[in-house]
C-alpha positions as CSV (number, residue, x, y, z in Angstrom):
1,M,-17.1,19.4,14.9
2,P,-15.9,16.1,13.4
3,T,-18.5,13.7,12.0
4,E,-18.4,10.1,11.0
5,M,-17.8,9.3,7.3
6,N,-20.1,6.9,5.5
7,R,-18.6,4.0,3.4
8,D,-18.8,5.9,0.1
9,E,-16.8,8.8,1.7
10,I,-14.3,6.3,3.2
11,D,-13.8,4.6,-0.2
12,D,-13.4,8.0,-1.9
13,L,-10.5,9.0,0.5
14,L,-8.9,5.6,0.2
15,T,-9.1,5.9,-3.6
16,T,-7.7,9.4,-3.9
17,A,-5.0,9.6,-1.2
18,L,-1.5,9.0,-2.5
19,V,0.2,7.9,0.7
20,G,-1.0,5.7,3.5
21,R,0.6,4.7,6.7
22,L,0.9,1.1,7.5
23,G,0.9,0.2,11.2
24,L,2.4,-3.2,12.1
25,I,4.2,-5.0,14.8
26,D,8.0,-5.5,14.4
27,E,8.9,-8.1,16.9
28,D,7.0,-6.7,20.0
29,R,7.1,-3.1,19.1
30,P,4.7,-0.9,17.0
31,Y,6.1,0.2,13.7
32,V,4.5,2.7,11.3
33,V,5.7,3.4,7.7
34,P,4.4,5.5,4.9
35,I,3.6,3.6,1.8
36,S,2.2,4.3,-1.7
37,Y,-0.7,2.0,-2.6
38,A,-3.7,1.4,-4.9
39,Y,-7.1,0.7,-3.4
40,R,-9.7,-1.5,-5.0
41,D,-12.7,-3.5,-3.8
42,G,-11.9,-3.2,-0.1
43,A,-8.2,-4.0,-0.3
44,V,-5.0,-2.0,-0.4
45,Y,-2.3,-3.2,-2.9
46,C,1.3,-2.3,-2.3
47,H,4.9,-3.3,-3.1
48,S,8.0,-3.0,-1.0
49,A,11.7,-3.9,-1.1
50,Q,12.7,-6.8,1.1
51,G,13.5,-5.5,4.6
52,R,12.2,-4.7,8.1
53,K,8.6,-4.0,6.9
54,V,8.2,-7.2,4.9
55,Q,9.8,-9.3,7.7
56,A,7.4,-7.7,10.2
57,L,4.4,-8.3,7.9
58,R,5.3,-12.0,7.5
59,S,5.6,-12.4,11.3
60,H,2.4,-10.5,12.2
61,S,-0.2,-10.4,9.4
62,E,-2.8,-8.2,11.2
63,V,-2.1,-4.5,10.3
64,C,-3.6,-1.1,10.6
65,F,-3.8,1.3,7.6
66,E,-4.4,5.1,7.8
67,V,-4.9,7.8,5.3
68,D,-5.7,11.5,5.8
69,E,-6.2,14.7,3.9
70,L,-5.8,18.1,5.4
71,D,-7.1,21.2,3.5
72,H,-7.3,23.5,6.5
73,I,-7.2,23.2,10.3
74,D,-11.0,23.0,10.2
75,R,-11.3,21.0,7.0
76,W,-9.8,17.5,7.1
77,R,-10.7,13.9,6.8
78,S,-9.1,10.7,8.0
79,V,-9.7,6.9,7.6
80,I,-8.3,4.2,9.8
81,A,-8.8,0.6,8.7
82,W,-7.7,-2.8,10.0
83,G,-6.8,-5.7,7.8
84,H,-4.8,-8.8,7.0
85,F,-1.5,-8.9,5.0
86,E,-1.2,-11.4,2.2
87,Q,1.9,-11.7,-0.1
88,L,0.9,-12.1,-3.7
89,V,2.7,-14.2,-6.2
90,G,2.4,-15.1,-9.9
91,A,-0.7,-13.7,-11.8
92,D,-2.1,-12.1,-8.6
93,A,1.1,-10.1,-8.1
94,Q,1.2,-9.1,-11.8
95,R,-2.4,-7.8,-11.6
96,A,-1.5,-5.9,-8.4
97,M,1.5,-4.3,-10.1
98,E,-0.7,-3.3,-13.0
99,L,-3.0,-1.5,-10.5
100,L,-0.1,0.3,-9.0
101,V,1.4,1.3,-12.3
102,D,-2.0,2.6,-13.5
103,R,-2.4,4.4,-10.2
104,F,0.9,6.2,-10.3
105,R,1.4,6.7,-14.1
106,P,-0.2,10.2,-14.0
107,L,2.5,11.3,-11.6
108,V,5.4,10.2,-13.8
109,P,7.0,13.1,-15.7
110,T,6.5,12.9,-19.5
111,N,9.0,15.6,-20.5
112,A,12.3,14.9,-22.3
113,D,14.3,15.4,-19.2
114,A,12.4,12.7,-17.3
115,H,14.4,9.7,-16.2
116,Q,14.1,7.0,-18.8
117,G,12.1,4.0,-17.5
118,A,10.9,5.9,-14.4
119,E,7.4,4.4,-14.7
120,L,8.7,0.9,-14.4
121,G,11.8,1.8,-12.5
122,M,9.7,2.5,-9.4
123,M,8.4,-1.0,-9.6
124,R,11.2,-3.3,-10.4
125,T,9.3,-6.4,-9.5
126,L,8.7,-8.3,-12.7
127,D,11.1,-11.0,-11.6
128,I,9.0,-11.3,-8.5
129,P,7.8,-12.7,-6.4
130,R,9.7,-15.6,-4.9
131,L,8.5,-16.9,-1.6
132,P,11.2,-17.7,0.9
133,E,10.8,-21.4,0.1
134,A,11.8,-20.7,-3.5
135,Q,15.3,-19.8,-2.2
136,A,16.1,-23.5,-1.9
137,T,15.1,-24.1,-5.5
138,L,16.9,-21.1,-6.9
139,G,19.9,-21.4,-4.7
140,R,19.8,-17.7,-3.7
141,P,17.7,-15.4,-1.6
142,S,15.1,-13.2,-3.2
143,T,16.2,-9.6,-3.5
144,A,13.2,-8.7,-5.6
145,A,10.4,-6.6,-4.3
146,V,7.4,-8.1,-2.6
147,V,3.9,-7.4,-3.8
148,F,1.1,-7.7,-1.3
149,R,-2.5,-7.0,-0.5
150,V,-4.1,-5.9,2.8
151,D,-7.7,-7.1,2.8
152,L,-9.5,-4.5,5.0
153,H,-12.1,-5.9,7.3
154,T,-12.9,-2.9,9.6
155,L,-13.0,0.7,8.4
156,T,-13.8,3.9,10.2
157,G,-13.5,7.5,9.0
158,R,-14.0,11.0,10.5
159,A,-14.1,14.4,8.8
160,E,-14.5,18.0,9.6
161,G,-15.7,20.7,7.2
162,E,-17.5,20.3,3.9
163,W,-16.1,17.8,1.4
């Protein structure tokens, strides 16, 4: 029988899961995308290429975020959280990128056959982030990735089985 998770259990799953699902509104339609992230102090930090997801986030900043873990049909846990999107720039974006690099560094292969620069290649964002208004100053649109935070304001979790 599923039970409610307490805040420590919720934070544990948000800290350890590798992929979350970001629910947002794209124009007038629901849109859910998987996303890698880092979790710290009640916020989810992410990066993304320019595109549909970023455009939707800028249009509707309230989002839903979900993570889950399934060990067996009767041993699982899931967290759903609601929050507010905020694009990060400058030093805030740099700190968020450091969180992401630290979070995913253990997953980058270290053998000789590994792709050179894979650790930073997954996050080509150091020339970021330019807000759309910077386009006029720079004379060209930003093609760089966007770094953002989702401050989570409402969290709920359920689990079944012993964790």
